[in-house]
C-alpha positions in Angstrom: -24.9 3.4 37.0 -28.1 4.0 38.0 -29.6 5.2 35.2 -33.1 3.9 33.6 -34.1 4.0 30.1 -37.5 5.8 29.5 -40.2 3.4 29.2 -43.8 4.0 28.1 -46.0 1.1 29.2 -49.1 -0.2 28.3 -49.4 1.7 24.8 -53.1 1.7 23.7 -54.3 -0.1 26.7 -52.4 -3.2 25.7 -50.7 -4.7 28.8 -47.8 -6.4 27.3 -47.0 -3.6 24.4 -44.7 -1.7 25.9 -42.0 1.0 24.1 -38.5 2.3 25.0 -38.7 5.7 24.1 -34.7 6.0 24.0 -34.5 3.2 21.2 -37.6 4.5 19.1 -35.3 8.0 19.3 -31.8 6.6 18.3 -33.4 4.2 15.8 -35.0 7.2 13.7 -31.6 9.6 14.4 -29.9 6.6 13.2 -31.8 6.4 9.9 -31.7 10.0 9.6 -28.3 10.0 9.5 -27.9 7.3 7.1 -30.5 8.4 4.9 -28.8 11.9 5.4 -25.1 10.3 4.4 -26.5 8.4 1.3 -28.3 11.2 -0.4 -25.3 13.4 0.0 -23.0 11.1 -1.1 -25.2 10.3 -4.5 -26.3 13.6 -5.0 -23.9 15.0 -7.5 -22.4 11.9 -9.3 -19.2 12.5 -11.0 -16.9 10.2 -13.0 -14.1 11.8 -11.2 -15.5 11.5 -7.4 -15.0 13.5 -4.5 -15.8 14.3 -1.1 -19.1 12.5 -0.2 -19.3 10.7 -3.4 -15.8 9.4 -2.9 -16.3 8.0 0.7 -19.6 6.3 -0.7 -18.2 4.7 -3.0 -15.3 3.8 -1.1 -17.7 2.3 1.2 -19.8 0.6 -1.8 -16.7 -1.2 -3.2 -16.1 -2.4 0.7 -19.7 -3.8 1.1 -19.0 -5.5 -2.7 -16.0 -7.3 -1.0 -17.6 -8.4 2.0 -20.4 -10.3 -0.4 -17.9 -11.6 -3.2 -16.2 -13.3 -0.3 -19.1 -15.0 1.0 -20.3 -16.0 -2.6 -20.4 -15.5 -6.3 -21.0 -12.4 -7.4 -24.1 -13.1 -9.7 -26.0 -14.5 -6.5 -24.4 -12.0 -4.5 -25.1 -8.6 -6.0 -28.9 -9.2 -5.1 -28.3 -8.8 -1.6 -25.9 -5.6 -2.2 -28.9 -3.3 -0.9 -29.1 -5.2 2.2 -25.8 -5.5 3.2 -24.9 -1.8 2.7 -27.8 -1.4 4.5 -27.0 -3.3 7.3 -23.5 -1.9 7.2 -24.2 1.4 7.2 -27.0 1.5 9.7 -24.9 -0.3 12.6 -21.6 1.6 11.9 -23.8 4.8 12.6 -25.6 3.1 15.2 -22.4 2.1 17.2 -20.5 5.0 16.8 -23.5 7.3 18.2 -22.9 6.0 21.7 -19.0 6.2 21.7 -19.1 10.4 21.9 -21.5 10.4 24.9 -24.8 9.3 26.8 -27.6 11.6 26.9 -28.9 11.8 30.4 -32.5 13.6 31.1 -33.2 12.5 34.8 -32.1 8.9 35.8 -33.4 7.9 32.2 -30.7 7.7 29.3 -31.8 9.2 26.0 -29.0 9.1 24.1 -26.8 5.9 23.1 -26.1 3.8 20.6 -29.1 1.7 19.5 -27.2 -1.3 18.9 -26.8 -1.7 22.6 -30.1 -2.8 23.2 -30.8 -6.6 23.2 -34.3 -5.9 21.5 -32.4 -4.3 18.1 -29.9 -6.1 17.6 -31.9 -9.3 18.0 -34.7 -7.6 16.0 -32.0 -7.0 12.8 -30.6 -11.0 13.5 -34.0 -12.1 13.3 -34.8 -10.1 10.2 -31.5 -11.5 8.8 -32.1 -15.3 9.2 -35.6 -14.6 8.1 -34.7 -13.2 4.7 -32.0 -15.9 4.3 -34.9 -18.4 4.2 -37.3 -16.2 2.6 -34.4 -15.9 -0.4 -33.3 -19.6 -0.3 -37.0 -20.5 -1.3 -37.5 -18.2 -3.6 -34.0 -19.0 -5.4 -33.8 -22.4 -5.1 -37.3 -23.9 -4.8 -39.1 -25.4 -1.7 -38.0 -28.8 -2.4 -34.2 -28.3 -2.2 -34.6 -26.0 0.4 -36.1 -28.7 2.5 -33.6 -31.3 1.4 -30.7 -29.2 2.9 -32.0 -30.0 6.3 -31.5 -33.4 5.7 -28.0 -33.1 4.2 -26.0 -35.2 4.2 -27.5 -37.1 7.0 -31.0 -36.9 7.7 -30.6 -37.7 11.7 -28.8 -34.5 11.5 -32.0 -32.5 11.0 -32.9 -31.9 14.8 -29.5 -30.0 14.9 -30.2 -28.0 12.0 -33.2 -26.4 13.7 -31.8 -25.7 16.4 -28.7 -24.2 14.5 -31.4 -21.4 13.1 -32.2 -20.7 16.4 -28.2 -20.5 17.8 -27.5 -18.5 14.8 -30.1 -15.9 15.5 -28.8 -15.5 19.2 -25.2 -15.2 18.4 -25.5 -12.9 15.3 -27.5 -10.3 17.5 -25.8 -11.0 21.0 -22.3 -10.7 19.7 -23.2 -7.1 18.6 -25.1 -6.2 21.1 -22.2 -7.9 24.0 -19.7 -5.9 22.7 -21.6 -2.6 22.1 -23.2 -2.5 25.7 -19.7 -3.6 27.5 -18.2 -0.6 25.5 -20.9 2.1 26.9 -20.5 0.4 30.4 -17.2 1.2 30.9 -17.2 4.8 29.0 -20.0 5.3 31.7 -17.6 4.4 34.9 -14.3 6.2 33.4 -17.2 9.3 33.3 -18.2 8.7 36.8 -14.3 8.7 37.5 -13.3 11.8 35.6 -16.0 13.8 37.2 -15.1 12.6 40.7 -12.3 15.4 41.5 -9.0 16.4 40.7 -7.4 13.3 41.3 -10.1 11.3 39.3 -10.0 13.6 36.3 -6.3 13.1 36.1 -6.5 9.2 36.5 -9.5 8.6 34.3 -9.1 11.6 31.3 -6.1 9.6 29.3 -8.0 6.1 29.7 -11.6 7.8 28.9 -9.6 9.1 25.3 -8.1 6.1 24.6 -11.4 3.9 25.0 -13.4 6.3 23.2 -10.7 5.8 20.1 -10.8 1.9 20.6 -14.6 1.8 21.1 -14.6 3.6 17.0 -12.4 0.4 16.1 -14.5 -1.7 17.7 -17.7 0.1 16.1 -16.8 -0.3 12.7 -15.3 -4.0 13.3 -18.8 -4.9 14.5 -20.3 -3.3 11.6 -18.2 -5.6 9.4 -18.7 -8.8 11.4 -22.4 -8.9 11.3 -22.7 -7.7 7.5 -20.4 -10.5 6.7 -21.9 -13.1 9.1 -25.4 -11.8 7.5 -24.2 -12.7 4.0 -22.4 -16.0 5.3 -25.9 -17.1 6.4 -27.4 -15.7 3.2 -24.9 -17.7 1.0 -25.8 -21.1 3.1 -29.1 -20.7 1.9 -28.9 -19.3 -1.9 -26.0 -21.3 -2.9 -26.0 -24.4 -4.5 -22.4 -25.8 -3.2 -22.2 -24.8 0.3 
């Protein structure tokens, strides 16, 4: 548990500009995997889908269901690409750290990118910013501003605080679940490599927790996407 992140400090000579190279690597790998899966799923489209196309259509229908549960489809179809990207990216990112962690020296290079608060808070901030953008674009600036004073004007400060709270809870929920899972997996790995008794005592819990982590990874991708569409619905829908 004394592993550290590979940090490159003072990039371009800027004192506050630091890069976590593990995050950069894992974001690239996650993006590449999602891109390849989408290409395979849409490369040879058929009327009777099979293989990768069948899986991609199932994911697409699942994401459509998430949107339909939060807003009417006439408005929600605009956010299908966003919701599909969020779900697939977070799902793949969550699962990357389930099988193993890659450690070089004392630096952790291979892990779930979503087990880092910087990445999850960036994703949640992006969602909140987009919700404001589309709220203004689809409903107009006047209606957008009036929502902060409805139903009672004195609730305005609370609604401002709520915007920051939504960003934190959306990002930290995802980070907390993934980080806790990876910490426990690391402890179980340490137990299984400590000797024969440790292996016998830790092997079964390790395999069980890996299976449970896959389930948690899928659930967290669903929850993040669902809440993202809920926040979007609050900004773009007339009846909320």
